[in-house]
KEBABA-14487 format. One record per residue (C-alpha): residue number from 1; residue in three letters; y, z, x. Coordinates in steps of 0.02 Angstrom, whole numbers, plus 32768, in hexadecimal, padded with zeros to 4 digits. Each point is the difference from the previous one (the first is absolute). Example, Ala and Ser with C-alpha at 12.3 -4.5 7.8 and 13.67 -1.06 7.14 Angstrom:
! KEBABA-14487
+-----+-----+------+------+------+
!   i !  aa !    y !    z !    x !
+-----+-----+------+------+------+
!   1 ! ALA ! 7F1F ! 8186 ! 8267 !
!   2 ! SER ! 80AC ! 7FDF ! 8045 !
+-----+-----+------+------+------+
***
This chain:
! KEBABA-14487
+-----+-----+------+------+------+
!   i !  aa !    y !    z !    x !
+-----+-----+------+------+------+
!   1 ! MET ! 7FF3 ! 7FF9 ! 7FF9 !
!   2 ! SER ! 80C7 ! 7FD8 ! 8043 !
!   3 ! GLU ! 8071 ! 808D ! 8006 !
!   4 ! ALA ! 8063 ! 7FC1 ! 7F90 !
!   5 ! SER ! 7F72 ! 8000 ! 7FA2 !
!   6 ! GLU ! 7FD5 ! 80A1 ! 8015 !
!   7 ! THR ! 80B9 ! 8046 ! 7FC9 !
!   8 ! GLN ! 7FFF ! 7FA3 ! 7F6E !
!   9 ! ALA ! 7F3C ! 805B ! 7FCB !
!  10 ! ALA ! 8060 ! 80A2 ! 8016 !
!  11 ! SER ! 80B6 ! 7FE1 ! 7FD9 !
!  12 ! PRO ! 803D ! 7FE5 ! 7F3F !
!  13 ! SER ! 8072 ! 7F67 ! 7FF6 !
!  14 ! GLY ! 8094 ! 7FDF ! 7F96 !
!  15 ! GLY ! 80AB ! 7FB5 ! 7FFC !
!  16 ! ILE ! 8049 ! 7F68 ! 8072 !
!  17 ! GLY ! 801D ! 801D ! 809B !
!  18 ! VAL ! 8086 ! 7F86 ! 8083 !
!  19 ! VAL ! 7FFA ! 7FE0 ! 80B4 !
!  20 ! ILE ! 80A4 ! 7FA6 ! 802F !
!  21 ! VAL ! 8000 ! 7FA0 ! 8092 !
!  22 ! ALA ! 8084 ! 8024 ! 808E !
!  23 ! ALA ! 7FC6 ! 7FF8 ! 809B !
!  24 ! GLY ! 8028 ! 7F57 ! 803F !
!  25 ! ARG ! 8080 ! 7FDD ! 8080 !
!  26 ! GLY ! 8048 ! 7F6A ! 7FAA !
!  27 ! ALA ! 8051 ! 7FA2 ! 8094 !
!  28 ! ARG ! 8029 ! 7F5B ! 7FB0 !
!  29 ! ALA ! 8084 ! 8067 ! 7F8A !
!  30 ! GLY ! 806B ! 8045 ! 8082 !
!  31 ! GLN ! 8014 ! 80A5 ! 8046 !
!  32 ! ALA ! 80AF ! 803F ! 7FB8 !
!  33 ! ASP ! 7FBF ! 809B ! 7FA7 !
!  34 ! GLY ! 7F4D ! 8002 ! 8047 !
!  35 ! PRO ! 7F77 ! 7F9F ! 7FC4 !
!  36 ! LYS ! 8026 ! 7F97 ! 7F60 !
!  37 ! GLN ! 7FB9 ! 8096 ! 7F7E !
!  38 ! TYR ! 808C ! 8070 ! 803B !
!  39 ! GLN ! 8086 ! 7F6E ! 8009 !
!  40 ! ARG ! 807D ! 801F ! 7F6B !
!  41 ! ILE ! 800A ! 7FA2 ! 7F5F !
!  42 ! GLY ! 8082 ! 8033 ! 7F8E !
!  43 ! GLY ! 803C ! 8089 ! 806A !
!  44 ! ARG ! 7F46 ! 8059 ! 800B !
!  45 ! ALA ! 7F69 ! 7FE9 ! 805F !
!  46 ! VAL ! 7F9E ! 7F6F ! 7FD2 !
!  47 ! ILE ! 7F57 ! 8079 ! 7FF4 !
!  48 ! ALA ! 806B ! 806F ! 7F83 !
!  49 ! HIS ! 8014 ! 7F83 ! 7F7E !
!  50 ! THR ! 7F43 ! 7FF4 ! 8011 !
!  51 ! LEU ! 7FD9 ! 80B0 ! 7FEF !
!  52 ! ASP ! 8072 ! 8011 ! 7F62 !
!  53 ! ILE ! 7FA6 ! 7F83 ! 7F96 !
!  54 ! PHE ! 7F55 ! 8048 ! 8012 !
!  55 ! LEU ! 8044 ! 80B7 ! 8006 !
!  56 ! SER ! 805F ! 7FE9 ! 7F4F !
!  57 ! HIS ! 7F51 ! 7FB8 ! 7FB2 !
!  58 ! PRO ! 7FC1 ! 8083 ! 7F9E !
!  59 ! LEU ! 7F40 ! 7FBF ! 8010 !
!  60 ! ILE ! 8013 ! 800A ! 80CF !
!  61 ! GLY ! 7FBE ! 80A8 ! 8045 !
!  62 ! PRO ! 7FD0 ! 8020 ! 80B9 !
!  63 ! VAL ! 806E ! 7F91 ! 807E !
!  64 ! VAL ! 7FDD ! 7FEC ! 80AC !
!  65 ! VAL ! 806F ! 7F99 ! 8085 !
!  66 ! ALA ! 7FA5 ! 7FC1 ! 809C !
!  67 ! ILE ! 809E ! 7FF6 ! 807D !
!  68 ! HIS ! 7FF6 ! 7FE9 ! 80D2 !
!  69 ! ALA ! 8007 ! 808B ! 805F !
!  70 ! ASP ! 80BD ! 7FC9 ! 804A !
!  71 ! ASP ! 8052 ! 8007 ! 7F45 !
!  72 ! ALA ! 7FE9 ! 80B8 ! 7FDD !
!  73 ! GLU ! 80B5 ! 802F ! 7FF1 !
!  74 ! LEU ! 802F ! 7F54 ! 7FB2 !
!  75 ! PHE ! 7F7E ! 801D ! 7F7B !
!  76 ! GLN ! 8034 ! 80AE ! 7FE3 !
!  77 ! ARG ! 80CB ! 7FBA ! 7FDF !
!  78 ! ALA ! 7FAF ! 7F6F ! 7F89 !
!  79 ! ALA ! 7F99 ! 8071 ! 7FA2 !
!  80 ! GLU ! 8057 ! 8098 ! 7FEC !
!  81 ! ALA ! 8025 ! 7FF9 ! 7F41 !
!  82 ! HIS ! 7F4D ! 8002 ! 8001 !
!  83 ! GLY ! 7FA9 ! 8067 ! 8078 !
!  84 ! ASP ! 7FA7 ! 8079 ! 7FA6 !
!  85 ! ARG ! 7FA9 ! 7F7E ! 7FA3 !
!  86 ! LEU ! 7FBF ! 7F9B ! 809B !
!  87 ! VAL ! 7F8D ! 7FF9 ! 809A !
!  88 ! ALA ! 8010 ! 7FBE ! 8087 !
!  89 ! VAL ! 7F75 ! 7FC5 ! 8077 !
!  90 ! ILE ! 8004 ! 7FB4 ! 80A3 !
!  91 ! GLY ! 7FDB ! 7F44 ! 7FEB !
!  92 ! GLY ! 7F91 ! 7FA0 ! 8076 !
!  93 ! PRO ! 800F ! 7F79 ! 806F !
!  94 ! SER ! 7FF2 ! 7F67 ! 7F6F !
!  95 ! ARG ! 8015 ! 800B ! 7F3B !
!  96 ! GLN ! 7F45 ! 800F ! 7FE8 !
!  97 ! ALA ! 7FF4 ! 8088 ! 8070 !
!  98 ! SER ! 8099 ! 805B ! 7FAF !
!  99 ! VAL ! 7FBF ! 7FEE ! 7F43 !
! 100 ! ARG ! 7F56 ! 803E ! 8047 !
! 101 ! LEU ! 8063 ! 80A6 ! 8025 !
! 102 ! GLY ! 8076 ! 8019 ! 7F66 !
! 103 ! LEU ! 7F48 ! 7FE6 ! 7FA0 !
! 104 ! LEU ! 7FB2 ! 8095 ! 8064 !
! 105 ! ALA ! 80A4 ! 805B ! 7FE4 !
! 106 ! LEU ! 7FD4 ! 8009 ! 7F56 !
! 107 ! ARG ! 7F52 ! 802D ! 7FE1 !
! 108 ! GLU ! 8038 ! 80AC ! 7FF8 !
! 109 ! GLN ! 8064 ! 7FD1 ! 7F44 !
! 110 ! ALA ! 7F64 ! 7F84 ! 7FDD !
! 111 ! PRO ! 8057 ! 7F8B ! 7F90 !
! 112 ! ALA ! 7F9C ! 7F80 ! 7F81 !
! 113 ! LYS ! 8080 ! 7F75 ! 8038 !
! 114 ! VAL ! 805F ! 7FE5 ! 80A1 !
! 115 ! LEU ! 8098 ! 7F7C ! 7FF8 !
! 116 ! VAL ! 8011 ! 7FB5 ! 80C9 !
! 117 ! HIS ! 80D4 ! 7FC8 ! 8024 !
! 118 ! ASP ! 8067 ! 7FBA ! 8082 !
! 119 ! ALA ! 8093 ! 8075 ! 8016 !
! 120 ! VAL ! 805E ! 7F48 ! 800B !
! 121 ! ARG ! 7FE8 ! 7FC6 ! 7F48 !
! 122 ! PRO ! 8092 ! 806C ! 7FCB !
! 123 ! PHE ! 800C ! 7F9D ! 7F5C !
! 124 ! VAL ! 7F4D ! 801F ! 7FB0 !
! 125 ! ASP ! 801E ! 8043 ! 7F44 !
! 126 ! ALA ! 7FCE ! 8067 ! 7F9D !
! 127 ! GLY ! 7F9A ! 7F68 ! 7F79 !
! 128 ! LEU ! 7FB2 ! 7FD8 ! 80A4 !
! 129 ! ILE ! 7FB9 ! 809A ! 802C !
! 130 ! ASP ! 7FB9 ! 8013 ! 7F51 !
! 131 ! ARG ! 7FAD ! 7F5B ! 8001 !
! 132 ! THR ! 7FB8 ! 8022 ! 809F !
! 133 ! ILE ! 7FBC ! 80AE ! 7FCA !
! 134 ! GLU ! 7FBA ! 7FC8 ! 7F5E !
! 135 ! ALA ! 7F8B ! 7F79 ! 8059 !
! 136 ! ILE ! 7FAB ! 8079 ! 806F !
! 137 ! GLY ! 7F50 ! 8027 ! 7FCA !
! 138 ! GLU ! 7F75 ! 806C ! 8046 !
! 139 ! ARG ! 7FD6 ! 7F73 ! 806B !
! 140 ! GLN ! 807C ! 7F8B ! 7FFD !
! 141 ! GLY ! 80A2 ! 7FF9 ! 8064 !
! 142 ! ALA ! 80AE ! 7FA6 ! 7FBF !
! 143 ! LEU ! 806C ! 7F83 ! 8060 !
! 144 ! PRO ! 80C9 ! 7FD5 ! 7FC5 !
! 145 ! ALA ! 7FF5 ! 7F52 ! 8036 !
! 146 ! LEU ! 8072 ! 7F59 ! 7FDF !
! 147 ! PRO ! 7FCE ! 7F5A ! 7FF0 !
! 148 ! VAL ! 8014 ! 7FA1 ! 8088 !
! 149 ! ALA ! 8084 ! 7F6B ! 7FE9 !
! 150 ! ASP ! 8032 ! 7FAC ! 8092 !
! 151 ! THR ! 7F99 ! 7F73 ! 803A !
! 152 ! LEU ! 7F9D ! 8036 ! 809B !
! 153 ! LYS ! 7FE8 ! 7FA5 ! 80B1 !
! 154 ! ARG ! 7F7F ! 8027 ! 8080 !
! 155 ! GLU ! 803F ! 7FE4 ! 80AD !
! 156 ! SER ! 7FA4 ! 7FAF ! 808B !
! 157 ! ALA ! 8001 ! 8042 ! 80BD !
! 158 ! THR ! 806E ! 7F67 ! 801D !
! 159 ! GLY ! 8095 ! 805E ! 7F78 !
! 160 ! MET ! 7FDD ! 7F4A ! 7F8D !
! 161 ! ILE ! 7FC5 ! 802A ! 7F52 !
! 162 ! ASP ! 7F34 ! 800A ! 8004 !
! 163 ! GLU ! 7FEB ! 7FF7 ! 7F36 !
! 164 ! THR ! 8053 ! 8046 ! 7F5C !
! 165 ! VAL ! 7FB9 ! 808B ! 7FC0 !
! 166 ! SER ! 7FB9 ! 801C ! 7F3E !
! 167 ! ARG ! 8068 ! 807C ! 7FC0 !
! 168 ! ALA ! 7F94 ! 8006 ! 7F6E !
! 169 ! GLY ! 7FD1 ! 80BE ! 7FE1 !
! 170 ! LEU ! 805E ! 8046 ! 8098 !
! 171 ! HIS ! 8075 ! 809A ! 7FEB !
! 172 ! ALA ! 808B ! 805C ! 8088 !
! 173 ! ALA ! 7FB6 ! 80AF ! 7FF9 !
! 174 ! GLN ! 8083 ! 8095 ! 7FE1 !
! 175 ! THR ! 7FE1 ! 80BB ! 8008 !
! 176 ! PRO ! 7FEB ! 8082 ! 7FAE !
! 177 ! GLN ! 7F31 ! 7FD9 ! 8005 !
! 178 ! GLY ! 7F9B ! 8078 ! 7F91 !
! 179 ! PHE ! 7F63 ! 8045 ! 800B !
! 180 ! PRO ! 7F7E ! 808D ! 7FCA !
! 181 ! PHE ! 8029 ! 8077 ! 8092 !
! 182 ! TRP ! 7F48 ! 802F ! 803A !
! 183 ! PRO ! 7FCC ! 7F4C ! 8018 !
! 184 ! LEU ! 80A0 ! 7FC4 ! 805E !
! 185 ! LEU ! 7FD7 ! 8091 ! 8070 !
! 186 ! ALA ! 7F55 ! 7FED ! 8014 !
! 187 ! ALA ! 8028 ! 7F3B ! 8047 !
! 188 ! HIS ! 8079 ! 8030 ! 8070 !
! 189 ! GLU ! 7F95 ! 8082 ! 8049 !
! 190 ! LYS ! 7F74 ! 7F8A ! 801D !
! 191 ! ALA ! 8080 ! 7F68 ! 8044 !
! 192 ! HIS ! 803C ! 807E ! 8072 !
! 193 ! HIS ! 7F66 ! 8043 ! 803C !
! 194 ! LEU ! 7FB9 ! 7F40 ! 8012 !
! 195 ! GLY ! 80AF ! 7FD4 ! 806A !
! 196 ! LYS ! 802D ! 7F91 ! 7F88 !
! 197 ! THR ! 80C2 ! 8009 ! 8007 !
! 198 ! GLU ! 8029 ! 7F30 ! 7FB4 !
! 199 ! PHE ! 8026 ! 8030 ! 7F70 !
! 200 ! THR ! 80D0 ! 7FF3 ! 7FB5 !
! 201 ! ASP ! 7FEA ! 804B ! 7F57 !
! 202 ! ASP ! 7F8F ! 805B ! 7F9C !
! 203 ! ALA ! 7FCA ! 7F88 ! 7F9B !
! 204 ! ALA ! 7FA9 ! 7FA1 ! 808F !
! 205 ! ILE ! 7FA4 ! 80A5 ! 804E !
! 206 ! ALA ! 7FB9 ! 8010 ! 7F38 !
! 207 ! GLU ! 7FD1 ! 7F4E ! 7FFB !
! 208 ! TRP ! 7FAB ! 801D ! 80AA !
! 209 ! ALA ! 7FCB ! 80BE ! 7FA1 !
! 210 ! GLN ! 7FC2 ! 7F8A ! 7F61 !
! 211 ! ILE ! 807C ! 805F ! 7F97 !
! 212 ! PRO ! 8033 ! 7F8E ! 7F8F !
! 213 ! VAL ! 80D0 ! 7FDF ! 7FD6 !
! 214 ! LYS ! 805D ! 7FCA ! 7F70 !
! 215 ! ILE ! 8091 ! 7F91 ! 800A !
! 216 ! VAL ! 8094 ! 8052 ! 7F94 !
! 217 ! PRO ! 80A3 ! 7F9F ! 7FF0 !
! 218 ! GLY ! 807F ! 8031 ! 8094 !
! 219 ! SER ! 80A6 ! 7FEB ! 800C !
! 220 ! PRO ! 808B ! 7F9A ! 8046 !
! 221 ! ASP ! 8070 ! 8091 ! 803A !
! 222 ! ASN ! 7F8D ! 807D ! 8043 !
! 223 ! VAL ! 801F ! 7F92 ! 80B2 !
! 224 ! LYS ! 7FC8 ! 804A ! 80A6 !
! 225 ! LEU ! 808A ! 8011 ! 8069 !
! 226 ! THR ! 7FCA ! 7F99 ! 80C5 !
! 227 ! TRP ! 80AC ! 7FB7 ! 8044 !
! 228 ! ALA ! 809A ! 8037 ! 8017 !
! 229 ! ARG ! 8038 ! 7F8D ! 7F7F !
! 230 ! ASP ! 7F85 ! 805B ! 7F8B !
! 231 ! ILE ! 8061 ! 80A0 ! 801F !
! 232 ! ALA ! 809E ! 7FA9 ! 7FE4 !
! 233 ! LEU ! 7FF6 ! 7FC6 ! 7F4A !
! 234 ! ALA ! 7F9D ! 8095 ! 7FD3 !
! 235 ! ASP ! 80A7 ! 8061 ! 8033 !
! 236 ! GLN ! 8065 ! 7F8D ! 7F94 !
! 237 ! ARG ! 7F97 ! 7FFE ! 7F7B !
! 238 ! LEU ! 7FF7 ! 80AD ! 7FE7 !
! 239 ! SER ! 80C5 ! 8017 ! 8040 !
! 240 ! SER ! 8026 ! 7F6A ! 7F63 !
! 241 ! ALA ! 7FAA ! 8073 ! 7F94 !
! 242 ! GLN ! 804B ! 80A2 ! 8025 !
! 243 ! THR ! 80AE ! 7FA2 ! 7FBD !
! 244 ! ARG ! 7FA3 ! 7FB9 ! 7F63 !
! 245 ! PHE ! 8030 ! 806A ! 7F60 !
! 246 ! PRO ! 7F60 ! 806C ! 7FC6 !
! 247 ! ASP ! 7FA3 ! 7FD3 ! 7F71 !
! 248 ! ILE ! 7FE9 ! 8093 ! 7FB0 !
! 249 ! ARG ! 7FBE ! 7FDF ! 7F47 !
! 250 ! THR ! 7FE2 ! 8095 ! 7F7F !
! 251 ! GLY ! 7F93 ! 8007 ! 7F70 !
! 252 ! ASN ! 7FD6 ! 8069 ! 7F6D !
! 253 ! GLY ! 7F63 ! 802B ! 7F9B !
! 254 ! TYR ! 7FDB ! 805B ! 7F66 !
! 255 ! ASP ! 7F65 ! 8035 ! 7F9C !
! 256 ! VAL ! 7FE2 ! 8089 ! 7F78 !
! 257 ! HIS ! 7F4F ! 8039 ! 7FC9 !
! 258 ! ALA ! 7FC1 ! 806C ! 7F67 !
! 259 ! PHE ! 7FAF ! 808F ! 8005 !
! 260 ! GLU ! 7F3B ! 801B ! 7FD1 !
! 261 ! PRO ! 7F87 ! 8089 ! 7FF7 !
! 262 ! GLY ! 7FE0 ! 802D ! 80C6 !
! 263 ! ASP ! 8004 ! 8080 ! 807C !
! 264 ! HIS ! 8072 ! 7FBE ! 808E !
! 265 ! VAL ! 808C ! 7F82 ! 800E !
! 266 ! THR ! 801B ! 7F96 ! 8097 !
! 267 ! LEU ! 80BC ! 7FE9 ! 8051 !
! 268 ! CYS ! 8023 ! 7FAD ! 8099 !
! 269 ! GLY ! 7F47 ! 7FFB ! 803D !
! 270 ! VAL ! 7FEB ! 80C9 ! 7FD5 !
! 271 ! ALA ! 7F90 ! 8051 ! 7F7D !
! 272 ! ILE ! 8064 ! 808B ! 7FA1 !
! 273 ! PRO ! 7F9A ! 8060 ! 7FA0 !
! 274 ! TYR ! 803F ! 7FFD ! 7F3F !
! 275 ! GLU ! 7FBA ! 7FF9 ! 7F43 !
! 276 ! ARG ! 8011 ! 7F61 ! 7FE8 !
! 277 ! LYS ! 7FF9 ! 7F54 ! 8074 !
! 278 ! LEU ! 804F ! 7F5E ! 7FEE !
! 279 ! SER ! 7FB0 ! 7F7D ! 7FBC !
! 280 ! GLY ! 7FE7 ! 7F4D ! 8056 !
! 281 ! HIS ! 7F88 ! 7F98 ! 8046 !
! 282 ! SER ! 8009 ! 802B ! 80AC !
! 283 ! ASP ! 8025 ! 80B6 ! 8022 !
! 284 ! ALA ! 80AE ! 7FDC ! 7FA3 !
! 285 ! ASP ! 805D ! 804D ! 808D !
! 286 ! VAL ! 80BF ! 7FD6 ! 7FC7 !
! 287 ! GLY ! 8056 ! 8023 ! 8094 !
! 288 ! LEU ! 7F8C ! 7F97 ! 806F !
! 289 ! HIS ! 800C ! 7F5B ! 7F7E !
! 290 ! ALA ! 80BE ! 8016 ! 8012 !
! 291 ! LEU ! 800D ! 7FF6 ! 8098 !
! 292 ! THR ! 7F7A ! 7F74 ! 8018 !
! 293 ! ASP ! 8082 ! 7F8E ! 7F8D !
! 294 ! ALA ! 808B ! 803D ! 806C !
! 295 ! LEU ! 7FA5 ! 7FB1 ! 80A9 !
! 296 ! LEU ! 7FC2 ! 7F68 ! 7FAB !
! 297 ! ALA ! 80BC ! 7FE1 ! 7FBE !
! 298 ! THR ! 8042 ! 8003 ! 80AF !
! 299 ! CYS ! 7FB2 ! 7F52 ! 8033 !
! 300 ! GLY ! 7FEE ! 7FB3 ! 7F4D !
! 301 ! ALA ! 7F4D ! 8021 ! 7FFF !
! 302 ! GLY ! 7FE3 ! 801F ! 7F40 !
! 303 ! ASP ! 7FC8 ! 80AF ! 7FC4 !
! 304 ! ILE ! 7F73 ! 8070 ! 7FEB !
! 305 ! GLY ! 7FB2 ! 7FB1 ! 7F8B !
! 306 ! ALA ! 7FFC ! 7F58 ! 8040 !
! 307 ! HIS ! 7F8E ! 8055 ! 80A9 !
! 308 ! PHE ! 7F9E ! 8066 ! 7FA1 !
! 309 ! PRO ! 7FE7 ! 7FDD ! 7F3E !
! 310 ! PRO ! 7FE1 ! 807E ! 7F7C !
! 311 ! SER ! 7F70 ! 7F94 ! 7FC9 !
! 312 ! ASP ! 7FA0 ! 7FF3 ! 80AE !
! 313 ! PRO ! 7F70 ! 807B ! 7FE6 !
! 314 ! GLN ! 8009 ! 8026 ! 80C7 !
! 315 ! TRP ! 80AE ! 8065 ! 7FEF !
! 316 ! LYS ! 7FC0 ! 8066 ! 7F7C !
! 317 ! GLY ! 800F ! 80C2 ! 804A !
! 318 ! ALA ! 8044 ! 7FA2 ! 808F !
! 319 ! ALA ! 806E ! 808B ! 8083 !
! 320 ! SER ! 80AE ! 7FAB ! 7FF3 !
! 321 ! LYS ! 8021 ! 8025 ! 80B8 !
! 322 ! ILE ! 7FAD ! 7F50 ! 800A !
! 323 ! PHE ! 8086 ! 7FAC ! 7F9C !
! 324 ! VAL ! 8084 ! 8045 ! 806B !
! 325 ! GLU ! 7FA2 ! 7FDE ! 80A3 !
! 326 ! HIS ! 7FE7 ! 7F36 ! 7FD0 !
! 327 ! ALA ! 80BA ! 7FF2 ! 7FCB !
! 328 ! ALA ! 802F ! 8057 ! 809F !
! 329 ! LYS ! 7F8B ! 7F82 ! 8059 !
! 330 ! LEU ! 805B ! 7F80 ! 7FB6 !
! 331 ! VAL ! 80A0 ! 8035 ! 8039 !
! 332 ! ARG ! 7FCB ! 8017 ! 80BA !
! 333 ! GLU ! 7F9F ! 7F3B ! 8009 !
! 334 ! ARG ! 80BC ! 7FBF ! 7FB0 !
! 335 ! GLY ! 8039 ! 805E ! 80A0 !
! 336 ! GLY ! 804F ! 8098 ! 7FA9 !
! 337 ! ARG ! 8022 ! 80B3 ! 8028 !
! 338 ! ILE ! 8001 ! 8090 ! 7F7D !
! 339 ! ALA ! 80AB ! 805E ! 802A !
! 340 ! ASN ! 7FF4 ! 8075 ! 7F67 !
! 341 ! ALA ! 7F98 ! 8036 ! 7F4B !
! 342 ! ASP ! 8049 ! 8051 ! 7F86 !
! 343 ! ILE ! 7FA9 ! 803F ! 7F63 !
! 344 ! THR ! 804C ! 8062 ! 7F5B !
! 345 ! LEU ! 7F63 ! 803C ! 7F87 !
! 346 ! ILE ! 8046 ! 802F ! 7F4B !
! 347 ! CYS ! 7F99 ! 806D ! 7FBC !
! 348 ! GLU ! 8009 ! 80B8 ! 7FA9 !
! 349 ! ALA ! 7F72 ! 8032 ! 8049 !
! 350 ! PRO ! 7F99 ! 801E ! 8088 !
! 351 ! ARG ! 8086 ! 8036 ! 807E !
! 352 ! VAL ! 8009 ! 7F96 ! 8092 !
! 353 ! GLY ! 8065 ! 8072 ! 8071 !
! 354 ! PRO ! 7F65 ! 8055 ! 8042 !
! 355 ! HIS ! 7F9A ! 7F64 ! 803A !
! 356 ! ARG ! 8090 ! 7FA5 ! 8031 !
! 357 ! ALA ! 7FD8 ! 801E ! 80BE !
! 358 ! ALA ! 7F36 ! 7FCA ! 7FE4 !
! 359 ! MET ! 804B ! 7F55 ! 7FBC !
! 360 ! THR ! 8073 ! 7FDB ! 8088 !
! 361 ! GLU ! 7F78 ! 8027 ! 8068 !
! 362 ! ALA ! 7F8B ! 7F7B ! 7F9D !
! 363 ! LEU ! 808F ! 7F77 ! 7FF0 !
! 364 ! SER ! 801F ! 800B ! 80BB !
! 365 ! ALA ! 7F58 ! 7FD6 ! 802A !
! 366 ! MET ! 7FEB ! 7F84 ! 7F81 !
! 367 ! LEU ! 80AB ! 7FAB ! 8038 !
! 368 ! GLY ! 8007 ! 8019 ! 80B1 !
! 369 ! ILE ! 80AA ! 8042 ! 801A !
! 370 ! ALA ! 8045 ! 80A4 ! 8014 !
! 371 ! PRO ! 8003 ! 8081 ! 7F79 !
! 372 ! GLU ! 80BC ! 800D ! 8017 !
! 373 ! ARG ! 801C ! 7F47 ! 7FC5 !
! 374 ! ILE ! 7F9B ! 803E ! 7F59 !
! 375 ! SER ! 8055 ! 806A ! 7F65 !
! 376 ! ILE ! 7FA5 ! 8043 ! 7F6E !
! 377 ! LYS ! 805C ! 8056 ! 7F70 !
! 378 ! ALA ! 7FD5 ! 8024 ! 7F4D !
! 379 ! THR ! 806D ! 802F ! 7F5B !
! 380 ! THR ! 7FE2 ! 801C ! 7F56 !
! 381 ! ASN ! 8035 ! 7F8A ! 7F71 !
! 382 ! GLU ! 806D ! 809A ! 7FA5 !
! 383 ! LYS ! 7F87 ! 8001 ! 7F84 !
! 384 ! LEU ! 801E ! 7F5E ! 7FC0 !
! 385 ! GLY ! 7F85 ! 7F56 ! 7FDC !
! 386 ! PHE ! 7F63 ! 8002 ! 8029 !
! 387 ! VAL ! 8003 ! 8054 ! 809B !
! 388 ! GLY ! 805E ! 808C ! 7FAD !
! 389 ! ARG ! 7F85 ! 800B ! 7F88 !
! 390 ! GLY ! 7F84 ! 8013 ! 8088 !
! 391 ! GLU ! 7F9D ! 7F62 ! 7FD4 !
! 392 ! GLY ! 7FF2 ! 7FB9 ! 80BD !
! 393 ! ILE ! 805D ! 8001 ! 80A0 !
! 394 ! ALA ! 8076 ! 7F69 ! 8031 !
! 395 ! ALA ! 8034 ! 7FC3 ! 80BD !
! 396 ! ILE ! 8085 ! 7FA9 ! 805A !
! 397 ! ALA ! 7FE0 ! 7FC4 ! 80BB !
! 398 ! THR ! 808D ! 7FAA ! 806E !
! 399 ! ALA ! 7FB8 ! 7FA9 ! 80A3 !
! 400 ! SER ! 8074 ! 7FCD ! 808B !
! 401 ! VAL ! 7FB4 ! 7F70 ! 8086 !
! 402 ! VAL ! 8042 ! 7FC9 ! 809A !
! 403 ! TYR ! 7FCD ! 7F3F ! 8018 !
! 404 ! PRO ! 8026 ! 7F8F ! 8086 !
! 405 ! GLY ! 80C3 ! 7FEE ! 800F !
! 406 ! GLU ! 804B ! 7F53 ! 7FD2 !
! 407 ! VAL ! 809F ! 7FBC ! 8015 !
! 408 ! PRO ! 804B ! 7FFB ! 7F4D !
! 409 ! ALA ! 8027 ! 7F49 ! 7FAD !
+-----+-----+------+------+------+
***
């Protein structure tokens, strides 16, 4: 049994780990601020932008960064905003060696899946990360890639065109590349022990180890910064974006459910003991239903009924956190960042105040945002109307989302 297999048998696995490869020298991009992963674009190091994307993603767990032995101070400065969430390891003489060392550093956390990403791809987005994660299977990897668009020529030894290469079925590989953790670690360990060092990415090692890899759509924005010109263009892109007007959108949602016989109500993901429950096809969480509509409204994605029709039996009794997490995922896929969520519950009973902290914690996990960006309030209807008569509960929700800025016409 290999070392990786022995560890797998002894350790539980779960979550999604990340290895960021940042040990290269990047001489082709110049050395003004050190290797290319530490050169500044938009006023910050390239690697800082890359780390921001992964550490703000709600599904990402432990993150290991493989750095060069000479770059500890550069990395510390670049990663100071995220220092408590990162583990830095000294990489090896090649990309392959650095990834192996990063994977070994993740063994104790034993993630179920792992993403391997180049530090010098700072324009990866949450949608691409989501697509890659979703395509990873128990024995299947995932590779984001773009179909080759240019006509390909093979050069002869004399510098002349030798032949035109068909581009049918050819793709340009990107990162993050995703895999089930233990099979990838075992493949790296096997290659290391056999002295095989020729692999230029993890999909190549997976191919050698007979781990199937599914291609998922990459992103044309997810460029690898290689040359000095790439750094300059990236800086120009970010500097230009910073002068744009932010595209901040606000969505509203409203929902209401009547009471029926029961022993608890579910509000904002928290079960509250009560003499009745709310009637609905799912768990009838009126607060989360209103919030789902508010999030969907920020990107023109319809309403909750369009995505989870009550006529569909699979949603009978479903936890409404599923609806909120789906809406948050749609927001992220469109490049949005949830800035604030505000919910007002309108009811005569039960009392909401004692459960506000638990509700906030639940929403923080669903949305992947800090608790201070969440507001949960409750009010009565002053004994007026159906709410005032104690016949049901209503909720109003507002969500604010920041999308990639656009210059207004």
